[in-house]
Backbone as a ProteinNet text record, in pm:
[ID]
protein_1_A
[PRIMARY]
MRRRFSYRRLTITWLMFAALLSTFVLAETPERSVSAADGLTVSDKEIGPVTEVADLQIICVLKHDPAGDKYIDAMRDLNSKLGGLISSLRDRGEFEGDAGETLLLTPPANSIAAHQLLLIGVGSEANVSLESLAITGRIAAREAIRLRAASVGFAPALRDQGSQRIDVAAGDAAFTEQFLLALDTQTRLAAQKLADPPTVKTLTIEAGSKFFDGAAEKVTAAIDAADTAINKRDNSPYIHSDK
[TERTIARY]
84.3	-1.9	86	67.9	145.5	90.4	185.2	144.2	141.2	38.5	23.6	111.5	180.3	269.3	180.9	206.6	125.2	198	148.4	205.8	166.6	46.7	1.4	95.2	136.8	225.7	361.3	409.2	533.1	531.2	417.8	404.2	403.5	333.9	330.8	467.7	541.2	677.6	770.6	756.7	841.5	808.1	678.6	646.6	696.4	691	742.4	894	962.1	1109.3	1138.7	1065.4	1085.4	1061	954.4	927	1042.4	1091.8	1203.5	1328.6	1357.3	1470.4	1455.5	1334.3	1306.7	1334.6	1296.6	1322.1	1465.4	1549.6	1694.5	1750.9	1701.9	1753.7	1717.3	1590.1	1547.8	1618.4	1665.9	1728.7	1876.7	1926.3	2070	2103.1	2212.6	2250.4	2287.6	2214	2247.5	2389.8	2460.8	2601.1	2634.8	2714.1	2766.1	2912.8	2988.8	3133.9	3191.4	3296.1	3365.6	3515.8	3588.5	3732.7	3785.3	3877.9	3945.8	4090.1	4161.1	4302.1	4380.8	4502.2	4596.9	4541.6	4449	4397	4296.8	4245.4	4147.3	4003.1	3926.7	3783	3702.8	3619.2	3534.9	3389.2	3333.6	3194.9	3104.1	2985.4	2880.1	2790.9	2761.9	2695.2	2588.4	2471.6	2366.1	2382.4	2470.2	2505	2560.1	2561.2	2607.2	2746.2	2807.1	2946.7	2957.6	2844.5	2845.7	2869.5	2808.9	2811.4	2904.4	2967.4	3062.3	3190.2	3227.7	3353.8	3468.1	3561.8	3675	3790.9	3910	4027.6	4018.7	3966.3	3962	3829.5	3748.8	3621.6	3647.5	3603.5	3627.2	3492.6	3483.1	3358.5	3407.8	3324.2	3347.9	3281.1	3341.7	3283.8	3285.9	3165.8	3156.7	3222.7	3261.9	3321.5	3218.8	3270.8	3187	3105.3	2977.5	2887.3	2863.2	2909.1	2894.7	2744.9	2660.8	2514.5	2454.7	2532.6	2488.3	2506.7	2580	2601.5	2480.7	2450.7	2338.3	2385.7	2313.5	2340.5	2207.8	2206.2	2084.2	2116.1	2023.4	2032.3	2167.8	2242.7	2370.2	2467.3	2475.4	2568.5	2525.4	2398.3	2348.3	2376.7	2354.2	2377.5	2524.9	2612	2756.8	2804.5	2759.5	2799.3	2748.8	2628.6	2569.3	2639.4	2678.8	2751.3	2889.2	2943.1	3076.4	3070.2	2947.7	2929.6	2940.3	2906.7	2912	3052.3	3144.6	3283.4	3298.4	3230.5	3248	3192.2	3074.1	3014.6	3097.3	3154.1	3240	3361.7	3430.1	3546.6	3514.8	3402.6	3364	3323.7	3239	3189.1	3302.1	3408	3517.4	3623	3597.5	3690	3820.2	3817.1	3939.5	3943.5	3829.9	3829.3	3728.9	3781.9	3698.6	3634.4	3697.3	3640.6	3680	3793.3	3842.7	3880.5	3872.9	3898.5	4039.7	4040.8	4168.7	4217.6	4152.1	4185.4	4152.2	4240.4	4211.9	4228.9	4158.1	4177.2	4146.1	4243.3	4234.6	4194.7	4089	4038.3	4033.6	4050.7	4030.2	3895.2	3794.3	3661.7	3662.6	3580.8	3571.3	3525.1	3558.8	3514.5	3365.4	3310.1	3169.7	3091.3	3156.5	3087.5	3054	3153.9	3130.8	3219.2	3189.1	3256.7	3399.4	3429.7	3562.8	3666.7	3792.2	3902.6	3953.1	3949.7	3986.1	3891.7	3876.5	3785.9	3864	3857.6	3923.8	3823	3828.4	3742.9	3825.8	3759.2	3824.8	3736.8	3787.3	3711	3692.6	3575.8	3551.9	3519.8	3537.8	3515.2	3367.5	3341.9	3204.1	3104.1	2981.5	2877.2	2861.9	2874.3	2855.5	2960.2	3074.6	3184	3198.3	3110.4	3120.9	3098.6	3179.5	3169.5	3220.9	3207	3263.7	3415.7	3475.7	3621.2	3656.3	3572.9	3592.2	3599.7	3509.6	3508.4	3625.3	3667.2	3786	3909.1	3926	4041.3	4032.6	3912.5	3891.6	3934.5	3907.9	3945.6	4099.5	4171.3	4318.3	4372.6	4316.1	4360.6	4333.2	4214.2	4171	4266.1	4297.4	4387.6	4528	4580.2	4719.3	4716.8	4607.9	4605	4583.6	4503.2	4489.9	4619.3	4698.3	4824.6	4922.8	4921.8	5010.4	4979.8	4848.1	4803.9	4807.2	4846.9	4859.3	4725.6	4618.4	4484.5	4461.4	4398.2	4358	4215.1	4129.6	3990.2	3946.8	3888.2	3849.6	3701.9	3634.2	3493.4	3478.5	3387.5	3371.5	3224.9	3190	3054.8	3067.5	3018	3034.6	2963.6	2846.3	2768.8	2734.9	2736.6	2700.8	2553.4	2469.7	2328.5	2291.7	2367.9	2343.8	2394.1	2447.4	2483.6	2406.9	2300.2	2212.1	2246.3	2354	2394.2	2325.6	2265.9	2200.1	2273	2394.2	2459	2501.7	2546	2587	2517.1	2504.2	2441.2	2525	2462.6	2534.5	2615.5	2545.6	2616.4	2735.3	2716.2	2830.3	2946.3	2914.4	3017.7	3094.5	3015.4	3081.5	3177.4	3131.7	3210.9	3338.7	3326.6	3446	3548.1	3497.8	3584.8	3655.9	3579.4	3632.6	3739.4	3710.5	3807	3947	3942.9	4062.5	4135.3	4054.7	4114.9	4189.1	4133	4201.6	4325.5	4321	4439.6	4551.2	4520.1	4620.8	4680.4	4598	4643.6	4739.3	4703.6	4789.8	4926.4	4926.9	5055.4	5145.2	5091.6	5165.2	5217.8	5136.4	5179.6	5294.1	5290.1	5398	5526.4	5510.3	5627.7	5691.5	5608.6	5658.2	5731.9	5683.9	5748	5891.6	5910.6	6039.8	6121.4	6074.4	6146.7	6151.7	6046.3	6041.9	5939.3	5870.6	5770.1	5727.8	5664	5609	5485.7	5461.5	5344.4	5217.8	5105.1	4983	4924.3	4864.9	4802.9	4653	4594.6	4452.2	4400.6	4308.4	4251	4099.5	4033.8	3886.6	3848.8	3766.5	3708.5	3554.9	3489.7	3342.5	3285.2	3202.1	3126.1	2990	2969.4	2844.5	2735.7	2616.6	2503.9	2374.4	2283.9	2153	2070.9	1955.2	1876.1	1830.9	1798.1	1749.1	1860.5	1985.9	2097.1	2178	2145	2229.4	2238.5	2132.5	2130.3	2213	2184.1	2254.6	2404.7	2437.4	2581.8	2649.7	2585.2	2644.4	2672.3	2581.6	2596.2	2708.2	2713.4	2812.4	2951.8	2957.8	3085.7	3149.5	3067.1	3117	3170.4	3105.8	3155.9	3285.3	3291.7	3421.9	3533.6	3510	3614.9	3663.4	3569	3609.3	3694.5	3655.7	3726.9	3868.2	3878.7	4008.8	4099.4	4038.3	4115.8	4167.1	4089.3	4127.4	4243.9	4236.6	4336	4469.6	4456.1	4568.9	4644	4567.6	4626.9	4700.4	4667.1	4732.4	4851.7	4875.3	4984.4	5121.8	5215.2	5350.1	5417.6	5474.5	5536.2	5685	5742.4	5885.3	5919.9	6046.7	6086.4	6060.8	6024.7	6012.4	6144.1	6246.4	6374	6461.3	6507.4	6583	6730.6	6803.8	6953.1	7012	7113.1	7184.7	7259.2	7251.9	7320.2	7462
-117.9	-0.6	124.4	213.6	338.2	442.2	510.4	620.2	751.5	825.9	958.6	1060.2	1135.1	1244.4	1360.3	1400.9	1502.4	1637.5	1730.1	1863.9	1936.9	1900.1	1962.4	1928.1	1798.6	1753.5	1821.8	1833.3	1902.1	2048.1	2113.2	2255.9	2272	2181.2	2193	2166.9	2072.5	2040.8	2164.2	2224.5	2343.2	2457.6	2476.5	2585	2556.1	2436.5	2402.4	2425.5	2385.7	2410.1	2560	2636	2785.8	2849.5	2799.4	2849.5	2824.5	2694.9	2657.7	2743.7	2759.6	2843.6	2987.5	3038.3	3176.5	3186.7	3081.5	3080.6	3093	3012.8	3019	3153.2	3213.6	3348.7	3449.4	3445.2	3541.1	3522	3396.6	3367.4	3400.7	3449.1	3488.9	3592.9	3575.3	3666.3	3801.9	3910.2	4047.7	4083	4142.3	4179.8	4295.5	4390.1	4504.9	4511.4	4514.8	4516	4643	4696.2	4817.4	4798.4	4844.7	4835.5	4948.1	4916.8	5008.1	5022.9	5101.1	5121.8	4986.2	4979.9	4876.5	4739.9	4743.3	4622.8	4549.9	4609.7	4539.2	4554.2	4453.8	4457.5	4451.7	4553.3	4558.9	4529.4	4431.4	4392.9	4405.5	4456.1	4455.6	4334.7	4247.9	4128	4097.8	4057.4	4025.4	3882.6	3865.6	3731.5	3743.4	3633	3630.5	3566.9	3583.2	3527.7	3370.4	3301.6	3156.9	3103.1	3165.1	3105.7	3176.4	3289.6	3358.3	3275.3	3238	3166.8	3265.2	3251.2	3345.6	3282.9	3330.2	3282.9	3326.4	3448.5	3505.3	3574	3527.6	3590.4	3671.3	3796.5	3879.3	3928.5	3927.6	3986.7	4069.2	4167.2	4247	4178.9	4191.2	4131.7	4238	4258.7	4349.3	4293	4381.7	4332.2	4247.9	4138	4044.2	4108.5	4077.2	4128.7	4011.8	4026.3	3915.4	3879.9	3979.3	3951.3	3876.6	3854.6	3776	3846.8	3790.3	3844.9	3810.5	3900.4	3877.2	3814.1	3710.1	3649.6	3651.9	3731.5	3754.6	3719.8	3663.7	3641.8	3585.5	3665	3618.9	3574.8	3645.1	3612.8	3480.1	3463.2	3339.3	3223.6	3243.6	3139.5	3100.7	3205.9	3178	3100.2	3140.7	3076.8	2934.1	2912.6	2783.1	2689.1	2739.2	2662.2	2621.4	2704	2676.3	2593.4	2544.2	2460.8	2536.5	2665.4	2749.9	2798.8	2793.7	2829.9	2970.8	3067.7	3208.4	3230.9	3180.2	3202.6	3137.5	3022.2	2952.8	3034.8	3089.2	3172.5	3297.9	3357.4	3482.8	3456.5	3347.6	3311.3	3269.6	3211.3	3160.4	3272.4	3388	3501.8	3488.5	3406.4	3383.5	3476.7	3542.1	3648.2	3748.5	3859.9	3960.5	4053.7	4074.1	4164.2	4309.5	4332.6	4466.5	4528.9	4657	4728.8	4691	4642	4608.9	4464	4395.9	4254.8	4164.6	4073.1	3980.9	3837.2	3753.3	3609.4	3542	3464.4	3391.3	3248.1	3200.5	3066.1	2988.4	2859.2	2764.7	2700.8	2732.1	2676.5	2522	2454.9	2311.2	2270.8	2146.7	2097.8	2100.6	2139.7	2139.7	2241.5	2348.8	2447.5	2570.1	2657.1	2772.4	2763.9	2852.6	2837	2894.7	2988.7	3050.1	2960.6	2978	2891.7	2932.9	3062	3112.2	3220.4	3233.7	3332	3421.6	3550.1	3648.2	3725.9	3714.2	3798.7	3925.4	4041.2	4167.9	4237.7	4258	4327.1	4476.7	4528.8	4669.7	4740.5	4666.9	4727.4	4725.2	4804.3	4801.1	4867.3	4823.5	4875.1	5025	5075.2	5216.8	5304	5242.9	5321.1	5292	5209.4	5179.7	5307.3	5329	5450.1	5422.1	5519.9	5504.4	5485.2	5550.4	5537.6	5395.9	5328.4	5184.4	5102.9	5129.3	5054	5092.3	5217.5	5261.7	5189.2	5182.1	5105.7	4959.2	4905	4764.4	4742.7	4840.9	4832.5	4822.6	4899.9	4896.6	4764.7	4718.7	4591.6	4479.6	4483.6	4374.5	4370.3	4481.5	4483.3	4425.2	4470.8	4425	4273.1	4230.7	4084.7	4004.7	4051.9	3984.1	3977.5	4085.2	4084.4	3986.2	3985.7	3896.9	3750.1	3720.7	3583.5	3543.8	3635.6	3610	3571.9	3630.8	3603.5	3671.5	3607.6	3665	3720.5	3653.1	3691.8	3716	3825.3	3863.3	3896.4	3845.8	3878.4	3954.4	4050.9	4127.4	4145.5	4115.5	4136	4206.9	4330.4	4399.6	4323.7	4268.5	4183.6	4258.1	4391.9	4465.1	4460.1	4479	4469.2	4329.8	4229.7	4092.2	4062.5	4163.9	4154.4	4255.4	4310.7	4403	4548.9	4585.5	4728.4	4802.2	4915.5	5004.4	5137	5144.4	5271.8	5343.9	5273.4	5338.4	5281.7	5365.1	5323.4	5213.4	5108.3	4993.5	5037.7	5107.1	5145.4	5238	5331.4	5422.7	5344.5	5241.6	5165.3	5082.7	5029.2	4959.1	5047.3	5173.6	5269.7	5303.2	5327.4	5359.3	5246.3	5124.8	5005	4999.9	5009	4997.2	5100.9	5226.1	5333.6	5305.9	5269.4	5248.3	5115.7	5019	4895.1	4927.8	5010.6	5044.6	5126.3	5216.5	5304	5219.2	5124.7	5037	4948.6	4900.7	4811.4	4893	5015.4	5100.4	5126.1	5145.8	5164	5042.2	4919.8	4798.9	4791	4831.2	4827.7	4923.1	5042.1	5136.6	5087.6	5027.4	4967.5	4859.8	4778.2	4666.6	4724.6	4834.9	4893.9	4939.6	4974.4	5018.7	4909	4783.7	4668	4664	4722.8	4730.9	4640.4	4568.1	4474.4	4379	4269.9	4182.5	4251	4233.8	4286.3	4221	4289.6	4232.4	4133.2	4026.5	3922.6	3948.4	4042.2	4061	4115.2	4037.7	4077.5	4114	4059.5	4089	4110.1	4213.6	4238.7	4238.9	4154.8	4145.6	4199.4	4302.6	4361.2	4292	4215.7	4137.2	4216.7	4213.2	4289.6	4209.2	4232.8	4175.7	4251.8	4192.5	4246.1	4393.5	4428.3	4561.6	4664.9	4617.6	4712.7	4717.4	4623.8	4609.8	4737.7	4797.4	4914	5031	5055.8	5166.5	5138.3	5018.2	4978.9	4995.9	4946.1	4958.1	5107	5193.9	5332.8	5398.3	5371.6	5438.2	5376.4	5247.4	5184.8	5234.6	5257.1	5316.9	5454.1	5532.5	5666.4	5657.5	5556.3	5539.7	5500.5	5424	5387.1	5514.7	5598.6	5726.2	5808.4	5816.8	5896.2	5840.8	5706.6	5644.3	5670.6	5666.2	5695.2	5836.7	5930.4	6068.3	6085.9	6021	6033.2	5963.3	5861.3	5786.6	5872	5938.6	6017.7	6138.7	6178.2	6292.3	6257.2	6126.8	6075.7	6116.1	6134.3	6161.6	6041.2	6060.1	5948.8	5936	6018.3	6018.1	5894.7	5846.9	5728.7	5745.1	5639.4	5640.4	5662.6	5606.9	5622.3	5729.2	5825.7	5935.5	5909.5	5919.9	5906.3	6023.3	5997.3	6111.8	6195.6	6323.9	6411	6438.8
-4.1	0.1	-0.6	-89.9	-96.9	-2.9	64.7	152.2	79	106.7	38.4	108	28.9	81.9	138.2	263.4	328.2	332.2	246.7	252.2	382.4	437.2	559.9	673.7	680	785.3	771.9	647.8	623.1	665	636.4	674.2	824.9	890.4	1042.5	1104.1	1046.1	1093.8	1070.8	956.3	923.4	1018.9	1049.5	1140.8	1281.7	1321	1453.8	1463.8	1350.8	1349.4	1352	1270.8	1267.8	1404.7	1480.9	1606.7	1706.4	1699	1785.4	1757.7	1622.7	1585.2	1633.5	1624.3	1672.6	1823.7	1897.7	2044.9	2076.7	2001.7	2028.1	1994	1889.6	1848.1	1954.4	2001.3	2098	2234.2	2257.9	2391	2385.3	2276.1	2268.1	2374.2	2440.2	2551.9	2498.7	2545.2	2499.5	2535.3	2442	2463.2	2368.5	2426.7	2345.1	2367.7	2255.5	2270.1	2209.4	2272.8	2224	2228.5	2127.5	2127.5	2214	2299.1	2393.3	2362	2440.4	2420.8	2439.6	2382.9	2398.8	2350.5	2252.2	2189.2	2270.7	2373.5	2464.9	2412.8	2417.3	2384.8	2517.8	2539.8	2657.4	2616	2682.2	2654.7	2776.1	2750.6	2851	2812.5	2913.3	2881.1	2988.6	2944.2	3039.1	3084	3182.6	3233.2	3372.3	3439.5	3581.2	3589.1	3704.1	3727.6	3723.7	3734.2	3734.4	3594.6	3494	3360.6	3262.7	3302	3204.2	3197.6	3072.9	3051.1	3048.6	3141	3152	3215.2	3186.1	3259.9	3406.6	3426.6	3562.3	3583.6	3676.9	3714.1	3845.7	3847.3	3960.2	4019.7	4151.3	4217.9	4331.9	4369.7	4492.7	4610.1	4726.3	4846.9	4957.7	5018.6	5130.5	5253	5341.5	5472	5543.8	5598.3	5674.4	5782	5785	5887	5985.9	6110.9	6208.1	6232.3	6201.7	6219.8	6107.7	6001.3	5889.1	5755	5665.1	5531.7	5444.2	5350.3	5261.2	5128	5082.5	4953.8	4874.6	4766.6	4692.6	4544.6	4477.1	4330.9	4289.4	4210.6	4153.2	4260.1	4374.5	4476.7	4546.2	4563	4623.2	4527.8	4398.9	4300.5	4293.6	4298.9	4294	4415	4531.9	4656.3	4654.6	4608	4606.1	4508.5	4387	4291.9	4344.6	4426.9	4489	4615.9	4645.7	4760.6	4894.7	4889.5	5011.3	5048.2	4951.8	4975.7	5024.3	4958.8	4996.1	5137.3	5167.3	5300.9	5407.6	5378.2	5475.6	5509.4	5409.4	5431.2	5513.2	5486.5	5560.6	5698.1	5716.9	5850.1	5944.2	5885	5968.5	5995.2	5936	5956.8	5875.8	5774.3	5692.6	5567.4	5537.6	5437.3	5486.1	5537.5	5601.9	5496	5382.6	5289	5309.6	5380.3	5402.9	5265.4	5252.7	5130.3	5078.5	4956.5	4895.9	4920.1	5014.1	5040.5	4925	4890	4779.6	4814.9	4745.7	4768.5	4632.1	4588.3	4462.8	4485.9	4418.2	4436.3	4304.7	4317.9	4203.1	4221.2	4138.2	4157.7	4146.9	4231	4220.7	4083.6	4042.7	3910.1	3899.8	3781.4	3750.8	3837.5	3875.3	3960	3876.4	3845.1	3761.6	3638.7	3538.3	3409	3405.8	3497.1	3498.1	3551.7	3501.2	3549.9	3689.2	3720.4	3854.5	3894.5	4027.6	4087.4	4182.4	4164	4250.2	4325.9	4460.8	4549.2	4583	4569.3	4607.8	4709.8	4828.9	4931.9	4904.7	4938.9	4924.6	5058	5166.9	5298.1	5339.1	5445.6	5497.6	5405.4	5410.7	5322.1	5335.4	5455.7	5483.2	5408.8	5376.8	5312.2	5166.1	5105.8	4963.5	4883.9	4781.1	4697.5	4562.9	4471.2	4337.2	4340.9	4440.8	4458.2	4496.4	4574.4	4608.2	4478	4382.3	4256.7	4170.5	4178.8	4102.1	4154	4278.5	4337.6	4301	4305.6	4265.8	4123	4037.2	3890.9	3878.1	3957.2	3947	3998	4110	4169.5	4072.5	4010.3	3918.4	3801.6	3741.2	3626.6	3660.9	3773.5	3810	3849	3909.9	3940.1	3808.9	3720.4	3588.4	3513.6	3517.8	3455.6	3518.5	3651.9	3726.7	3697.4	3684.8	3658.1	3511.6	3424.1	3281.1	3221.4	3269.6	3220.3	3083.3	2991.7	2863.3	2864.7	2936.3	2945.3	3090.5	3114.5	3257.3	3257.9	3350.2	3375.4	3512.7	3514.3	3641.6	3669.7	3789.2	3843.7	3976.2	3991.8	4122	4234.8	4204.6	4302.8	4427.9	4430.6	4548.6	4578.2	4472.8	4488.7	4542.2	4501.4	4541	4681.5	4749.9	4886.9	4972.9	4908.2	4981.5	4979	4908.3	4907.9	4793.5	4831.9	4731.2	4725.5	4779.9	4802	4677	4577	4452.2	4333.8	4229.8	4106.3	4037.5	3996.2	3939	3814.3	3723.6	3599.4	3629.5	3721.7	3759.9	3820	3901.2	3957.6	3853.8	3754.7	3645	3570.7	3546.9	3471.7	3543.4	3676.4	3756.1	3755.1	3762.8	3758.3	3625.3	3519.7	3382.9	3351.6	3385.5	3348.4	3415.6	3542.3	3614.5	3572.7	3533.7	3483	3355.1	3265.9	3140.6	3165.5	3258.9	3287.3	3347.9	3434.1	3493.9	3389.7	3294.4	3189.8	3091.3	3066.5	2985	3043.1	3181.1	3249.1	3223.2	3241.1	3219	3073.5	2981.3	2839.5	2816.6	2882.1	2866	2933	3048.3	3119.2	3033.7	2973.7	2885	2764.6	2707.7	2593	2628.4	2757.3	2802.1	2872	2848.8	2901.4	3052.9	3117.7	3264.1	3324.7	3239.1	3283.2	3164.7	3199.2	3092.3	3034	2903.8	2846.7	2898.5	2915.7	2965.4	2864.9	2915.9	2823.8	2812.3	2888.5	2887.5	2751.4	2695.9	2564.4	2573.1	2666.9	2677.2	2825.5	2843.6	2976.7	2959.6	3034.7	3028.9	3150.3	3141	3254.1	3259.3	3363.7	3374.5	3447.1	3386.4	3444.9	3432.6	3529.8	3527.6	3421.8	3380.7	3276.2	3303.6	3427.7	3454.7	3459.2	3468	3469.2	3343.4	3240.3	3128.3	3043.3	3005.1	2920.3	2985.3	3109.9	3176	3189.1	3218.1	3232.5	3094	2985.8	2855.6	2818.5	2849.4	2818.7	2898.2	3026.6	3112.5	3095.4	3066.7	3043.7	2913.3	2812.1	2685.6	2710.8	2790	2824.4	2903.6	2990.5	3070.5	2978.7	2880.1	2781.1	2706.9	2669.6	2601.2	2698.7	2823.7	2922.6	2942.8	2946.4	2964.8	2843.2	2723.3	2600.3	2602.6	2645.7	2652.1	2749.3	2866.5	2965.9	2918.5	2850	2797.8	2693.4	2607.7	2505.7	2561.1	2684.8	2744.9	2836.5	2843.2	2934.9	2879.5	2971.7	2937.4	2871.5	2756.2	2685.9	2704.9	2785.3	2809.1	2890.7	2889.7	2965.8	3118	3181.7	3329.8	3401.7	3345.2	3406	3331.5	3404.2	3346.1	3366.1	3258.4	3267	3335.8	3418.7	3482.4	3374.5	3392	3295	3341.6
[MASK]
+++++++++++++++++++++++++++++++++++++++++++++++++++++++++++++++++++++++++++++++++++++++++++++++++++++++++++++++++++++++++++++++++++++++++++++++++++++++++++++++++++++++++++++++++++++++++++++++++++++++++++++++++++++++++++++++++++++++++++++++++++

């Protein structure tokens, strides 16, 4: 018995495939990339620190609160994926989160996508400021250089620890500008044989959906500001020969 070819079935199958394909396209992670100084690409991406693939993932950590640290959304997810590693360190007093304090971790297998995780303390919530994020940017750049990282991801994660003190986009911008300036200093030192050249090629600023557009706008402005500052820098040698 011969089976009749069904155009109706073929049409329905094609429509289902098209709908599925459309779902995948719509689900693509929003991202905006901008070329910065010294060959660096800076991207704003609607993603969290758990799933961003990077050589080095960086987050800010508030000073430990003996009454109880807050873990919300991305911070809760990150701590959970790490098996409670961050909360254990803080609760035991082994990472206080003082301003400028750092701790480099190797994530357990099958936990987060990044190869290494760097915690940078920003001090007590009451003292968090744009300057705190600027300092964090310089520390992050120099640690990324020291670790020979090519790809760096950054999530401030302050909202995810209960802090509303500074605007997320403004904090991202302060971090990015100082990261770029610190990276440029290393590039200049390398050109004068005073340091190894930086290996960092990409910096991804991670943001939640409600902060993505604002972060992308202010980070782009920060890149422009860093470019302007870099172009005004003194190009003479760091070491002056005796006359």
